[in-house]
N, C-alpha and C positions, 0 to 999 in steps of 0.2 A: 328604623335604625339609620343612623347616619354615618357614612363612610368617610365623609370628607376628613374627619380628625385621625383617620388612621394611617400611620407611615408608611410609605410604599416600601416593601422589601425588596431590595437589590437582587438582582439575578446574577448568576454567574455567566460569564462571556467568554466563552473559550474559543480563541482564534484558530481554526483549522491549520495545521501543520503542512507544509508544502517544501519540496527541495525541488532544484532543477539539477539533472545529470547531464552533462555532454558526454555524448556517445558517438563512436566512429562509424558504427553503421546505422543508427536511428535519428542522429542529429541530437538536439535539445529535447530531453523527455521529463516532463513535469511529474512528479511524484506527489500524490495529495493524500490527504488523511481520509480515509473512508468512515463511515459511520460505526458506531459500537456495535450495534445488532448485527450488521454484516461481518465486521470482524470476528464476533462471537460466534456467528454461524459457521464461518470459515474454520475457526479454530477446533469447532465441535467435529465438522466433517472429516478433518485431516488428524484427530487426535490419535488415531490406531497406527499411524505409520511412523515408521523407524527414523527415518530423517525429515527434515522439514523444507526439501527442496519442492516437493508438491504444494505445501502450503504457502511458500514464498511465491510459487508460479501464480498460484489463484489471488494473492494478494496484488501482484504486479496487475493482472489482469483488470483487476478492480481498480488500482489507484493510479495506472500509467498512462500518460497521455503524449503523443508526439508532438512535433512542431505544427501541425496542421490540423489537429484533431485526431489523429488516428489513437486507436485503440489497439491494444495487445489482446490477443485470444490464445487459448491452449492450442489450438492448430497451428496457430503461427508459430508459438514457441516451440512446438514438436517438429517442425519444418525448418528451423534456422540452421544456416550452415554453420560448421566449425568455427569460421572467423568471427561469427557473433557471440560466440559462447563468452567471452570476457565481458561484453557489453551487457548481454543479458543477465549474467550472473550479478554483475556491478548493480543493474537496476532492481532486481529481486532483495538482495540485501537492501538497498535502500527503501524499497516498499516495505520490508519488515521494521526497519528503523524507524522511518516516519510514522507508521501505524503502531508502534508502541511494543513491538516484540524486543525482549531482553536480549543483549548482546550475545549471550549463550547461544541462544535460539537461533539466531540470526547467522550465526557462526558456523553452524552444524552444517548449512546448505555448501 
């Protein structure tokens, strides 16, 4: 069988989404698109919760990166001072938005 005559099937090329958020406490934070399997696992793990804040925190830990490669952890987010609340909330909402959560889901945070 000769495969030379077969026409190549084009593949989908989906560029990862990314957004940079300027924050007062963390500097410029890059929020990136995480893999579909990982987001599905996070959604499954947090499906029983009444609000989406724990889900958005988990997505931020996966998707957020500071200006020098710093990563967010749940422990860090638990220990943030009150002055960082506005920045962390903005980053969580951006993480949900970049990773395809509906506006209603992101708005519940």
